[in-house]
GUMI-444477 format. One record per residue: z, y, x of N, C-alpha, C in turn. Coordinates in steps of 0.02 Angstrom, whole numbers, plus 32768, in hexadecimal, padded with zeros to 4 digits. Layout:
<recs>
ZYXZYXZYX/...
</recs>
This chain:
<recs>
290887F16ACE28DC88026A962895880B6AAF/286588016A83281F880A6A95281288526AA7/27ED885D6ADC27D988A16AEF279588B06AD1/279388E06AA4275588F16A82272B891F6AAE/26EA89186AA926BD89426AD126B289846AAD/26E689AE6AAF26E389EE6A8D27028A236ABA/26FC8A616AA6271A8A986ACC27648AA06ABD/277B8A846A8527C08A8B6A7127E18A476A72/281C8A426A8E28458A066A8628778A156A4F/286B89FC6A1228948A1169D928DD89FB69DF/28EC89CC6A0B293189B36A0D295289BF6A50/293789EC6A78295789FB6AB8299E8A136AAE/29CC89F46AD12A148A026ACD2A2F89FC6A86/2A0D89D46A5C2A2889C56A1B2A1B89F869E6/29F88A2E69F529E78A6069C2299E8A7169C8/29848A906994293E8AA3699629338AD969CB/29078ACB69F928F98AFA6A2E28C98B2F6A15/28D18B6B6A2F28A08B9F6A2028628B926A4A/28288BAB6A3527EB8B9E6A5827EC8BB96A9F/27C68B986ACA27C18BAF6B0F27998BEE6B15/27948C096B5027728C4A6B5927298C496B46/27088C0D6B4826C28C0A6B3626B78C1F6AED/26EA8C116AC226E08C1C6A7B27088C566A5F/27298C7B6A8927548CB06A6F272E8CE16A43/26F08CEF6A5426CA8D216A2E26B58D0669EA/26B68CC569E1269B8CAA69A326CD8C81697B/27068C6F699627378C48697227758C716966/278A8C75692827C48C9D691527F58C7068F1/28358C75690228688C4E68DF28978C7C68B9/289A8C72687728CD8C92684F28C68CDC6845/288E8CFB685528858D43684A284D8D4E6819/284E8D8967F928198D9867C927DB8DAE67EF/27A18DA567CF27638DBE67EE27658E0A67EE/274C8E27682427528E70682B27278E9567F9/26EF8E7867E326C48E9A67B326AF8E67677E/26D88E5F674926CA8E2C6718268A8E3766F2/266E8E7366F326308E7E66CE25F68E5A66EF/25F98E51673125C48E2F675525D68DE6675D/25C68DBF672A25DE8D7A672925AD8D486747/256F8D5D6750253E8D2E676925518D1767B0/254D8CD767BB255D8CBC67FD25A68CAF6809/25D18CBD67D726188CB167DE262C8C7067BA/26578C4A67DB266F8C0C67BD26BB8C0B67C1/26DB8BFE678927248BF5678627328BAB677E/27568B8E67AE276A8B4867AA27B48B476799/27C58B30675D280B8B2F674628238AE76742/28628ADD6751287E8A99674F28C08A996729/28CE8A616709290E8A5466E929218A0D66FF/29548A086729296289C9674B29AA89B56740/29B58974673229F9895B672C2A11893B676E/29E68913678D29FA88F167CB29CE89036806/29A6893768002980895068392937893C683C/29228909681528DE88F1681A28AC89276803/28B9894867CC288B897B67B3288789B667E3/28BF89C9680028BF8A006830289689EF686E/289C89B168852875899C68C0282A89A068B2/28158986687827CE8986686627B589CD685D/27DF89F8684227CC8A3E683827BC8A60687B/27E78A5668AC27DC8A7468ED279E8A586910/27948A17690A275A89F9692A27198A0F6907/271B8A1568C426E18A2C689F26D08A7468B1/27048A9E68B426F98AE568C626DF8AEB690D/26FA8AC3693A26E38AC6697F26998AB36985/26868A7E695F26408A68696126128A9F6947/26278AC3691425FE8AF968F825FC8B346927/26348B47694426378B81697026138B7569B1/26108B3769C725F28B286A0925A78B2D6A08/25878B2469CE253F8B2169CD251F8B53699D/25428B64696825258B92693625368BDA6947/25098C07693A25148C4E6948253B8C6E690F/257A8C57690925A38C6E68D125EB8C7968E8/260E8CA368C326568CAB68CE26798C7768A3/26A48C5068C126C88C1B689E27128C2B689F/27308C2C686627788C38685F27998BF86847/27D38BE9686227FB8BAF684D283D8BC86831/28518BAF67F728908BC667D928AD8B9067AC/28EE8B9067A5290F8B64677528FF8B7C672E/28EC8B4F670228DA8B6266BE29148B87669D/29518B7166AA298B8B8F668A29968BD7669D/29778BEE66D329808C3466E9294C8C6366CC/291D8C4866A428E58C70668C28EF8C866644/28CF8CBE663428CD8CD765EE28888CCB65D2/28828CD2659028418CCC657028118D01658C/282A8D3C659928008D7265B427E28D5D65F7/280B8D40662327F28D2A666427BF8CF3665D/27C98CC5662D27978C91662127558CB0660B/275A8CE065DC271D8CFE65C126F58D2365F6/27178D3C662A26F58D63665E26DE8D386699/26E78CF6669326DB8CCC66CE26928CC166DE/26668CC566AD26208CB566B926148C6B66B0/26298C4266E126268BFA66DB266C8BDE66E7/26828BB466B926C58B9766BD26C08B4B66C2/26DF8B2F66F526E68AE766FC27308AD666F8/27438AAB66CA27898A9966C127928A4F66D3/27C38A4166FE27D689FD670E281D89F466F6/282889C666C7286B89C066AB287D8977669F/28BC896866A628D78927669328F3892C664D/290788F46631292888F065F1296C88CF65FB/299E88EA65DC29E288D065E429FB88B765A1/2A22888165A22A40886765642A0C88546531/2A19886564F229EC885364BB29B8888864B0/298B889164E2295588C164DB2969890864E7/29A18914650929BB8957651229A489756554/29B089B6655B299F89DA659929D289C965CF/29BD89CD660E29EE89C766452A2289FF6640/2A5989F566622A908A26665F2A778A6D6670/2A4D8A7266A32A388AB466BB2A0D8AD96688/29F28AB6665729C78AD6662529E98ADA65E0/2A288AC865DD2A4B8AC7659C2A4D8B0D657E/2A5D8B3F65A62A5F8B84658C2A198B9C6579/29E68B86659E29A18B99658E298E8B816548/29A28B44653729938B2964F529B68B5264BF/29F58B6264CC2A1E8B8464992A088BCD6490/29F38BEE64C729E38C3564C329998C4464BD/29708C2264E429298C3164E629018C0964B2/290E8BC764B028E78B9D648228FB8BA5643A/29328BC8642D29468BD563E8291B8C0B63C7/28F48C3063EF28C98C6463D428808C4F63D4/285B8C6B63A728138C5D63A527F18C8663DC/27D48C66640E27B98C8B644727758CA96438/27658CDE645C27228CFA645B27058CF164A1/26DA8CBE64A926C28CAA64EB26778CAB64F1/26568CD164C6260E8CD564C925F88CF0650D/25C88CCF652C25B18CE1656E25CE8CB665A5/26018C8F659426208C6265C425FC8C1E65C3/25ED8C0365FD25D48BBF6603260C8B946620/26138B576607264D8B30661C263E8AE6661C/266A8AC1663E26698A78663D26B08A60664B/26BF8A24663227028A08663A26FE89C26659/272689B7668C2732897466A8277889606692/277D892B666A27BD8915664F27D388D46670/280F88D3668A282B889866AA285A8875667A/2856883366782881880D664A288787C5665D/28A3879E662F28AF87576639289C873365F9/286C870665FD285286E465C2288686B8659E/28BD86A865C028EF867F659D291086A76565/290A86E96568291F8714653028E187256507/28C486F364E9288186FA64CA287E87326497/28B08735646B28AD8766643428B087AD644D/28CF87B9648628D787FD649F28B6880664E4/288887D964F5286787DB65362846881F6541/285A88416576284088846587284888B5654D/287E88AD6526288688D564EA2888891F64F5/28AD8936652828B1897E6533286F8999654C/284E89766579280D898D659127DA89936559/27D98963652C27AB896664F327BC89A064C5/27FD89A964B9281389E1648F28028A2464AD/280A8A2A64EE27F98A68651027AE8A76650B/27868A426512273D8A48650C272B8A6364C7/274A8A486493273C8A60644E27528AA86445/278C8AB9646127A58AFE645A27778B30647C/275E8B2064B6272F8B4D64D826EF8B5464B0/26D78B1D6495269A8B20646C26A48B49642D/26E18B47641126EF8B6D63D326EB8BB863DF/26F28BCD641E26EC8C14642E26A68C296440/26758BFE6430262E8C0D643C261A8C0A6485/26448BEB64AE26318BE064F425FA8BAB64F6/25CF8BAE652825978B7F652E25AB8B44655A/25A98B09653C25BA8ACB655F25818AB9658E/258F8AB665CF255C8AA3660025478A5B65F9/25788A3065EB256B89E865DF25A989CB65BD/25A1899065A025D88971657C2614896565AA/264F8967658C268C895A65B22686891665D5/269889146615269788D7663D26DE88BB663F/26E7887E66252729885F6622272E882B665A/2763882F6681276D880466BB27A887D666AE/279C879566B727D0876466AC27F0875166EF/2829877066FF284C8761673D282B8780677A/2845876E67B4282F878C67F327EF876E680E/27DA873467F527A3871068142767870767E6/275F873667B827268735678A26EB875867AB/26C8873267D62692875167FC2657876467D0/264D8742679726168753676B26208799674D/265D87A66733266B87E76715266A881E674B/2687880F67852687884167BA2641884E67D4/2616881B67D025D0882567E225AD885667B4/25BE8853677225A28882674225B988C96753/25F988D0676426138912677425F2892E67B3/25EB890367E625CB891968242583892E6817/2560890967ED251B891967DC2516895E67BC/2544896D6790254389AF676E255689E7679F/258489D967CC25948A0C680025578A1B682A/253189E7683A24F589F0686224C18A1A683E/24BE8A1367FC24918A3D67D524A58A8667D6/24E68A9267E324FE8AD667E924F78AF16830/24DD8AC8685D24D08ADF68A124F98ABD68D7/25268A8F68C5254E8A6D68F725268A356918/25428A18694B252889DB6969256389AC6975/25718982694325AB89566947259B89146927/25CC88E7692625C388A4690A2605888D68ED/2601885668C6263E883A68A9266F882668E0/265588086915268087F2694C26A6882B696C/26858865697326A4889F699226DB88BD6967/26D788B16925270888CE68F62741889F68E5/273A885F68F7276C882D68E5279C8821691F/27D88808690F280787F7694527ED87BC696D/280587B369A927EF877D69D42808873A69BD/27F6870569E2280B86C269D0285586B769E0/2873868469C328B9867469D528BD86586A1C/28F7865D6A39290486456A7D293286096A7B/293485E56AB3295E85AA6AB829A585BD6ACC/29D485A66AA42A1B85AA6AB42A3785636AB1/2A7385596ACC2A9085166ACD2AD485186AAA/2AE084E56A812B2084DF6A5E2B5784D06A91/2B8484FF6A992BB884FB6ACD2BFB84E66AB0/2C0884F86A712C4984E76A522C4084E46A07/2C6584B669E82C6784B0699F2CAE849D698C/2CD084C969672D1684BF69592D2784D26911/2D4684A568EC2D5B84B368A72D9784E168A8/2D93851A68852DC8854B68872DFA8545684E/2DE7852368182E14852367DD2E1E84DD67C0/2E3684AD67E82E44846B67CC2E76846F6793/2E68844A675E2E94844A67242E8A848366F4/2E5784AC66FF2E4A84E566D32E3584CE668D/2E4784F5665B2E3084E866172DE784FD660D/2DCD8522663D2D88853866392D5C85106667/2D20852866742CF2850666A02D08850A66E8/2CF284DA670F2D0284D967562CE385166779/2D0A853467A52CF2856C67CE2CF385566817/2CBA855C68392CB38543687D2CA6857C68AD/2CC7857768E72CB885A4691F2C8285836948/2C4A85A669512C11858D69762C0685B769B4/2C04859769EE2BF685BA6A2D2BB285A66A48/2B8A85D76A5C2B4685CB6A752B3C85EE6AB7/2B1A85CC6AE62B0985EB6B262ABD85EF6B2C/2AA386276B462A5A86306B4A2A3C860C6B85/29FF85F46B7C29DA85D96BB529C986106BE6/29B9864B6BCB29A986856BF429E286B76BED/2A0786C46C232A4086F36C1F2A2D87396C07/29ED874B6C0D29D8878D6BF429E087936BA8/29E787596B8629F2875B6B3D2A3987706B2B/2A6587756B5D2AA8878F6B512AA387DB6B4B/2A8687F26B142A7588386B0D2A74884B6AC3/2AAE885C6AAA2AB288736A652AED88A36A5E/2AF288C16A232B2688F26A142B5188D769DB/2B9088E969DA2BBB88D669A22B9888E96961/2B9488BA69322B7288C568F32B2F88A468ED/2B14888C69252AD2886C69242AD588266905/2A9A880968F92A9387CB68D32A70879668FD/2A85875868F52A64871F69132A3B86FB68DE/29FA86F568E929CF86CE68BD29C8868868DB/29DE865668B629DF861168CD29A785EA68AA/298185C368D2294D859768B72969855168B1/297B853B6875299384F6686D295A84C56879/296A84866886293584556895294B84106881/291983E4687E2927839D68742943838068B5/2968834A68AE2984832A68EA294B83106916/295A83096957292882F16986291082AC6974/293F8281695D292C823D694B28FB823C6910/2906826868E028DA826C68A62895828568BA/289282B468E8285282CF6900282B82986923/284B82756950282882416977281182086949/283A81F86918282781C368EA27E981D668C2/27E5821668AC27AC822F6887276D822D68B2/2772824568F027388246691C271F81FF692B/274D81D16935273A818C6945271A816B6908/2738817368CE271E8152689226D781686883/26C781A6688F268581C0687E265781C668BB/266F81AC68F4264881AA6932262E81F06944/265B821F6948264B8264695726618276699D/263B82A169BE264B82B86A01267482F869FC/26B582F26A0C26E2832B6A0526D583636A36/26AB83566A6B269E83896A9D266283B46A8D/264083A76A56260983D26A42262484156A2A/25FE844A6A372614848D6A2425E984A869EA/260A84CE69BE25E884ED698526028534697D/25D7855F696025ED85A2694E2618859C6910/265785AD6915268685A268DE26B985DA68DB/26BD85FB68A226EB8633689826E1866868CE/26A2867368DF269186A9690D269886976957/26A98658696726B3864569AD2692860169BA/267D85F669F9266585B36A0C26A285866A15/26A2854D69F126DE852369EC26CB84DA69F1/26F384B26A1626E7846A6A1926F2844B69D5/26CA841869C626D083F56986271783DA697D/273683C169B3277A83A769AF27AA83DC6994/27A2841969AC27CE844F699427BD8464694D/277D8461693C276A847268F62789844068C6/278483FF68D727A283CB68AD27EE83D568A9/280C83E668E1285583EE68E3286D842568B4/2846845968AB285C84936884283A84976840/2823845E68262800845D67E6281D842767B9/281684316778282883FD674827F583C5674E/280E8389675A27E18351676827C083396727/277E83316727275B831866EC276682CD66E3/275A82B666A7275D826E66992721824B66B9/2727820966C826F081E666EA26AD81ED66C7/26AC81EA6684266C81EE6661264D82346666/267582666679265B82A96680263A82B466C4/2644828566F22629828A673525EA8260673E/25E78229671A25B081F96723256D82196711/253C820F673C24F78223672D24E7826C6736/251582956750250582DB675A250382EB67A4/24DF831F67B624D9833267FC251A83506815/2523834E6856256083696874256583B46867/252C83D6686B252B841F6860254284306819/252B840767E9253E841467A3258884046799/25A083D167BA25E783C067B6261283FA67CE/25FF841768072626844F68222625848A67F2/25EB849767D425E684CF67A4261284C46767/261984846752263D847467142689846E671F/269F8467675D26E6845E6769270D849C6752/2744848F6731276F84C6671927A684D2674C/27A2850B676D27D2851B67A2281785296784/284B851167A6288E852367922898856E679B/28B6858F676B28C685D66776290085DC67A7/2901861367CD293A861C67FA2976863367D2/29B0862B67F029EF864067D22A0F867667FD/2A2E86A767DD2A4A86E068002A9686DC6802/2AB386EC683C2AFC86EB68442B11872A686B/2B48874868542B65878068782B81876768BA/2B73878A68F02B8C877669322BD5878B6938/2BFF875C694E2C48876769502C6187756996/2C35878269C62C4A878C6A0C2C2187C36A2B/2C3387D56A682C0D88056A902BEB87E16ACA/2BB487FB6AE32B9087D86B192BB887D06B59/2BE987FC6B632C1287F86BA12C3887B66BA6/2C4187936B6F2C6487536B712C3A871C6B90/2BF987296B982BCC86F76BB62BAF86C76B85/2BBF86CE6B452BA286A26B122BA586C46ACE/2B8486A66A9E2B8586C06A592BB386936A30/2BDA86B46A052C07868E69D92BF986A16991/2BF8866E69672BEB8676691F2C24865768F7/2C2C866F68BA2C5C8652688B2C33863A6850/2C2D85F768492BFD85DA681A2C2285B267E4/2C1585C167A52C2F859B676E2C0185606760/2C1B852367612BF284E967522BE484E86707/2BA584EE66F52B9184EF66AE2B8484A76697/2BA4849266612B9C845066462B7D84566600/2B44843765F52B22843B65B52B41840B6583/2B2C841065442B4883E7650F2B3E839C651C/2B07838B653D2AFA8344654A2B1C832B658B/2B44835665AA2B67834365E62B4383526627/2B03836466232ADE8376665F2AF483BA6678/2AE683C766B72AFB840666D62AC4843A66D4/2AD9847866D72AA984AF66DB2A8084A9671B/2A4584C667182A1584BE674F2A3084D86791/2A44851867932A5B853567D12AA0851D67E6/2ACF851D67B72B13850A67C72B1884C067D8/2AEF849667B72AEE844F67C72AD78442680E/2AA4846868242A8A846068672ABE8475689B/2ADF84AD688F2B0E84C768C12B5084A168C2/2B68848C68882BAB846E68852BAB8422688A/2B71840268832B7283B968852B39839B68AE/2AFB83B068A12AC1838A68BA2AAE839A6901/2AB783D869172AA683E9695C2AD783C7698C/2ABD83A869BF2AE7838669F02B0783B96A1F/2B4283A86A392B6183D26A6B2B3283DA6AA6/2B2484176ABA2AF584256AEF2AAD84276AD8/2AA2841B6A962A5E841B6A7B2A4284616A74/2A0084646A6E29DD84A46A6A29E284C16A23/29F285006A1F29F3852669E129C1855F69E9/298F856169BD295E859769BE297E85D5699D/297E860C69C129A1864869AA297B868769BC/297A86B6698E295C86F7699B298F872D698B/2999875B69B829C6879369AD29A487C76980/29CA87DF694F29B08815692629DE8852692C/29C68888694929EE88C6694929FB88DC6901/2A3788F268F32A4B890768B02A6C894B68B5/2A43898068C22A6089C268D02A8B89DD6897/2A7F89C6685A2AA789DE68212AED89C26821/2AFC899568512B41897C68572B5A8982689E/2B3A89AC68C62B5289B969092B9089E66906/2BB689EA693C2BF08A17693C2BDA8A5F692B/2BFC8A7F68FC2BEA8AC568EB2BF08AF36928/2BC78B2669282BC88B56695F2C098B7D695F/2C1E8B9369992C5A8BBC699F2C4F8BFF697E/2C858C1D69642C808C6169482C948C94697D/2C9C8CD369692CAB8D0869992CEE8CFD69BD/2D1C8CD9699C2D5D8CCC69BA2D5E8C8B69E2/2D258C6B69E82D228C2B6A0C2D1E8BF169DB/2D318BB669F12D2E8B7B69C72D638B7F6990/2D4D8B7A69522D798B8169192D9B8B3E6909/2DD08B3F68E22DED8B0168C92DBA8ADA68A0/2DC98A9B68962D998A6F68732DBE8A416843/2DA28A3C68052DBD8A0E67D32D8C89D467CD/2DA3899867D92D78895C67D72D8E8931679C/2D5F8921676F2D6E88FE67312D4188C1672C/2D5D8887671C2D33884C67152D59881166F8/2D3487DC66ED2D50879E66D22D29876366EB/2D4A872A66EE2D2986EB67002D0A86EF6746/2CCD86D3674B2CAB86D3678C2C918718679E/2C9B874967732C8D878E67852CB987A667BE/2CED877F67CE2D17878F68082CEE87916848/2CB6876C68492C8C876968862C7687AF689B/2C5687D3686D2C3E8816687F2C7688466890/2CAF8840686D2CE8886B687C2D05885B68C0/2D07881B68D22D22880669132CFB8827694C/2CB8882869472C908847697B2CA288916983/2CAC88B3694B2CBE88FA694F2D048905696C/2D3288D9695C2D7588DF69782D7588D069C2/2D4C889F69D72D4588926A1F2D2788CE6A43/2CF888F06A212CDA892C6A3E2D0E89636A46/2D37896D6A132D6B89A16A182D9F898F6A4C/2DAE894F6A522DDD89396A862DBF89466ACB/2D8089356AD32D5E893F6B132D5E89896B27/2D5389B56AF62D4F89FD6B032D948A1E6B02/2DC989F66AF42E0E8A106AEF2E128A496ABB/2DF38A3E6A822DF18A726A4F2E2F8A716A22/2E478A356A102E808A3169E42E728A4E69A0/2EA88A5969792EA58A7D693A2E768A5C6907/2E768A1969042E4F89F568D12E7E89D9689C/2E6589D468602E8B89B968272E6289816808/2E7D894568072E5B890B67EC2E7888F967A8/2E4B88F367762E5D88D867342E31889B672A/2E50886167242E2B882267242E4887F266F0/2E1A87CC66D02E2F879C669E2E11875766A8/2E37872466992E1F86DE669A2E4686B76666/2E40867366692E60864A66362EAA863F6643/2EBB861E667A2F01860E66872F15862166CD/2F4F864066D52F65865767162F71861D6747/2F8985E5672E2F9A85AD675A2F5D8590677C/2F238594675C2EE7857367782EAE85A26788/2EAA85DD67682E6E8606676B2E768649678E/2EA9865067B72EB0868D67DF2E90867F6823/2E51869368292E2A868368652E4086AE68A0/2E36869368DC2E3F86B7691A2E8386DA691E/2EB786B469112EFA86D269102F0E86ED6955/2EF886CC698A2F0886E469CD2EE8872869DA/2EAB873169C12E8A877269C82EB187A869A2/2EC4879769642EE987C8693C2F2987DD695F/2F4D87AC697A2F8B87BC699C2F7F87E969D9/2F4987DB69FE2F3988046A392F26884B6A25/2EFF885269F02EEB889569DA2F2788BE69C1/2F56889C69A12F9288BF69892FBE88D369C4/2FC088A969F72FEA88B76A322FCF88F06A5C/2F8D88F06A662F7089236A932F5E89646A6F/2F6989676A2E2F5D89A46A0A2F1789AB69EC/2EEC897969F72EAA897C69D72EB18980698C/2EDE895769702EED895969292F2D8982691E/2F2589BB68FF2F5F89E468ED2F7F89CA68AE/2F5789A868842F71899068442F498953682F/2F6B892268122F4A88E667FA2F6688D467B5/2F3988CE67832F4D88BA67402F23887E672B/2F44884867192F23880A67082F3487F566C1/2F0587D366A12F1187B9665E2EF187746659/2F15874566382EFC870166322EFD86ED65E8/2EC286E165CD2EBA86DA65852EDF869E6568/2EE48667658D2F05862B65722F50862C657B/2F69865E659E2FB1866365AA2FD486906578/2FAE86AA65482FCB86DA65182FB386C964D2/2FDB86DA64A12FC986D3645A2FDB87146436/2FAC873664172F64872664162F458730645B/2F09871564632EE7871964A32ED8876164B5/2EE1877064F52ED287B2650E2E9F87AC6546/2E7087DC65482E3B87DB65792E3C881C65A1/2E11882065D42E14885966012E03889A65DC/2DDA889865A82DCC88D665832E0B88F06560/2E3888C2654C2E7888D7652F2EA288F96565/2EA088DE65A12EC588FA65DA2EAC894165E8/2E6A894B65E62E4D898D65F22E6689BE65BD/2E6489A9657E2E7A89D565482EC489E7654E/2EED89B665622F3589C265682F4589F4659F/2F1C89F565D32F288A23660B2EF98A5E6609/2EE28A7065CE2EB18AA565C62EC78AE865E1/2F068AFA65D62F1D8B3C65ED2F1B8B406639/2F308B0A665B2F308B0B66A42EE98B0966BF/2EBD8AE2669F2E778AE166B42E598B2766AC/2E688B4866752E508B8C666C2E678BBB66A3/2EA68BB366BA2EBF8BDE66F02E9D8BCD6732/2E938B8D67402E718B7A677F2E2B8B986781/2E088B9767482DC38BB167472DC48BFD6745/2DEA8C1967172DE88C61670C2E088C8A6743/2E418C73675D2E668C9B678E2E568C8667D6/2E438C4667E02E3A8C2D68242DF28C1B6834/2DC68C2068022D7F8C12680E2D6F8BCA681C/2D958B9C67FF2D8B8B54680C2D488B3D67EF/2D298B0F68132CEE8AEC67F92D048AAD67D6/2CD78A9067AE2CE78A5367882CB08A206795/2CC389E467A82C9589AC67B12CA989756782/2C778958675F2C838922672F2C5688E76742/2C7388AB67462C4C887067572C628835672D/2C318813670D2C4087D966E52C1087D066AC/2C2587AB66792BF9879966422BEA87D26613/2BB487C965ED2B9B87FD65C02BCD8811658B/2BEE87E1656B2C1D87F165362C5988176552/2C738800658B2CAA882465AB2C96886B65BA/2C5B887465D92C4488B765ED2C3C88E565B1/2C2488C965792C1D88F2653C2C6189086522/2C9288DA65232CD588EC650C2CF58920653A/2CEC8919657B2D07894965AA2CE6898D65A0/2CA4898D65962C8289CD658C2C9A89F1654D/2CA489CB65172CBF89E964DA2D038A0964E7/2D2D89E5650D2D6F8A00651D2D698A3F6548/2D3B8A3F65792D338A7965A42D178AB5657D/2CEB8AA9654D2CD18AE065242D0A8B0064FC/2D388AD664E22D718AF064BE2D9D8B1A64EC/2DA58B04652B2DD08B26655A2DB08B666575/2D718B61658A2D518B9765AE2D1F8BBF6585/2D048BA065502CCF8BBF65292C8A8BAA6542/2C5A8BA565152C188B8D65272BF48BBC6556/2BFC8BFD654C2BDA8C2D65792BF38C2565C0/2C348C1E65C92C508C17660C2C388BD6662D/2C368BA066062C208B6066232BD68B636635/2BAE8B84660B2B678B8D661C2B5F8BB5665C/2B878BEA66632B828C13669F2B988BED66DD/2BCC8BC466D62BE28B9A670E2BAC8B686721/2B888B4E66EF2B508B2166FE2B1A8B446725/2B068B7F670F2AD38BA567322AE88BB76779/2B298BC367832B438BD767C42B548B9B67F0/2B4A8B5F67D62B598B2367FD2BA38B146802/2BCB8B3167D52C148B2667D62C2B8AF167A4/2BFD8AD9677B2C0B8AA2674C2BD38A6F6755/2BE38A3667722BB08A0567842BC489C0676A/2B92899A67552BA0895967382B7189236755/2B8C88E8675E2B6688AC67702B798878673C/2B4D886F670B2B5F884566D12B29881166C4/2B3D87DB66A32B0F87A366982B1D87826656/
</recs>
């Protein structure tokens, strides 16, 4: 991962690090200000993060402010705060992602239900919001961040500047606006310092179809080896961001046809990049769109392919990264951008551009007073990838006492990694395994039905044994599972488990 020039490494050992000794006097994590009446010079940086991006930016923003400004900077999860604490903050900076259809991340779900349900009194508070989102969800783009901005304004808080909406991880224009505003508050930072580093080179090591004959889409096991072995550095639950690309033949044909020098370098997506690589990772324009324009303008107009995110299905100790990828087929028969590149177009041994994303909200839950607690793992489809990494982690640590509830289409074709399952059952990693296959039953049954059917036992595992719950898979499945868990455990209990890191989800 990129090493930022800051006093804090926000992802050291996979969790947010506390500030070093240089900043102890001025950086506070998770505690209230000792004298809330004296608010001048105090800044509260709050985050609401689903996959870790907002939390990372929050720590880097706070570090930049604490390192140069003569102020006390506090960092806290938004979900842990009350309206009273917000009102006493002096200056509030919120960095938040949006989940689903404009909803709050899991960690802020209780905040919405309990705090945002009331009309706040925030006169005297100055605030700003950085909202992270994805433009492909146009109608709800940055929906929670925008809603939070309006709610804060409704309480008579003073908006320092308009909400800044960020489209994905590589929106250097939006991050530049945020950095500029931080600098006005006394920081000395830049968009580059706040953004994740560039992708690294990995090589396609293995590609294997796991479900021949399936009634659903093809599921492929993808193995990748890093060019730099230091990239073998992630935690169970982390995410691989893949940069899909045009085939090498298509790139060379485009460069030749337009007589372009692929070795020229341009500032692109925050990095100096060869034209050949820019063309490779962009939607190619039509010939008439290229004729008569300067090379600089062409580069500016190219539409970069968005990266695709995949749950990592292996641990770094294996010496490579493994993914479980569903080949997406569009109505016209063409393949999805990321899955098409990984499952068909990339040559064996070919380069795959990849960036590791720490995902602390889906890391293994912390041990309780009695040690490592039992764990309930729930998922469906290619969500098995994230669960597999956690089961490998528990096997590695000899923890045992895991319960897997998993659903797919047909048992004959869609039960992935059967050898792993057998090994986990034999060595005690899996104490219990319950599977459901929707096409093998009438009426169809899904994993959320399985959860509901075993509600009493799930309640005992959680209530009497302190079990954590991990959910990985599609949005609809996760919503159905959550409804079932609320029925079993109650919304208050599930909210508390979320705040305590005992209920974690990796959903897409």
